[in-house]
N, C-alpha and C positions, 0 to 999 in steps of 0.2 A: 504494500500500500504506500503510495507516495503522498507526501505532505502537500497540502494546497498552498499556493502562493498567497501572500497577503492581498494581492489584487483580486484574486478569485474570492477570497474571504470578504472583501469589500463588496463585490458584486452580489454575493449571497446574503449580505447583512442588510440591516435597515438602510434606507436610502438617505437618511439624515442622522446626524449625531443624536444618540439617545438623550432624552430630557434629563436623566440622572447625571450625565456627564456635563450637560449645560449648567445645571443647578450647582454642581460642585465647582465648575469653572467660574461662575458668577460669584460664588462665595469667596473663592480664592482671589478673584480680582478685587472684590470689595476690601478684603483684608490686606492685600498687598498694594496694588496700584492706587486705590483710593485713599488708603491710610498712610502708606509709606512712600508712595511715589513711583515713578517710572523706573529708576535704577533698581529699586527693591523688586519690582515686578520682573524685570529682566533677569535678575539673579534667581528669582523663584522659578521662572521658566527653564533657565539653564539647569537648575537643580532637578526639576521635574524630568527633563530629558536624561540627566545623568543617573537618576534613580528609578526610572520607569520600569514597570512590569508591563507585559503586553496589554493588559486591560486599561492601564492608565495612559498609554501612549496617545490615544485619541484626545485626552484632556490636555496633554502637553501641546499637541499640534493645534488644538482649538485655541488655546491661550496665545500661542505664538502667532498663529494666523490672524487672530483678532488684533494683537499689538501691531503687526505689520500693516494691516488695513487701517487701523486708527492713526498710525504715524503718517502713512501716505495721505489719508484724508485730511489730516491736520495741516500738513505741508501745502496741500492743494487749496484749502480754505484760506490759509494765510496769504498765499499768492493771489487768490481771487479778491480778497478784501483789501490787501495793501499794495499789491503789485510787486512785492518783494518775494523772490524765490528762495526758499531754504532748501539747499541740496540735501540729499540723504547722507547719513553718516558714512564716512569713508573708512572708518575703523569701528570695531565694536559689533555688538549683537545685531544691530539693524543695518549694517553695511550690506551693500549688494553681494559682496563676496561671502559674508557670513550667512545671509539668508539663502543664497544658492547652495551652500554646503549643507544646511539643514534640509532644504528641499530634497537634495539628492540622498541624504542619509535617512530621513524619516518619512517624507511625503511620497516620494516615488515608490519605495517598497510597499507602501500602504495603499496608494491610489493609482499607481501607474504613472505614465508620462503625461496624462491628461489632467491639466490644471482644473478643468471643469469638474472632474470627479471629486476633487478635494473641495472645490467651491460649493458644489451642490450638497455635499455631505455636511460641511461645516457652517454654511450660511445661516441657518436658524440660530445657532448659538453665537456666531460672530456678530450678528446684528444686535442681539441682546447685550452682549459684552461691550460692544462699541457704544451703545446707548449709555450704559453704566459709566464707561470711561469718560464720555462727554459730560455727563451729569456731575460726576465727582471732580472733574477738572475745572469746573466753573467757567468754561469758555462762554463769552458773551453775556455774563452776568454782572 
């Protein structure tokens, strides 16, 4: 009997991230990003990846994906509202090189080379987490 690849596992699993993982990620985001800030949240996600078990990898990916999307959306909003472009980090967790490495290490084995697979699976949780991040960041208040 051969082991199923993670991509096959994805195809046979629910089409979106389970609500239990979303709720845990929301709780973690509230405790870290909202109360301790972005640097603490980055360390939390790094620790999640370093200590994950197969069941919690989706939570790590969801939190990571949410932070990547939030950062990108924030930079876009700043450019739209001020005309000033803030380039992505060139070093560190959110640098294109670091994000690409995590995509190859964690996303591709889980979702295949199709970004749409990850987006479809993670979007319900990512939207909720991004809303929380925006609310606790006090942007526009």
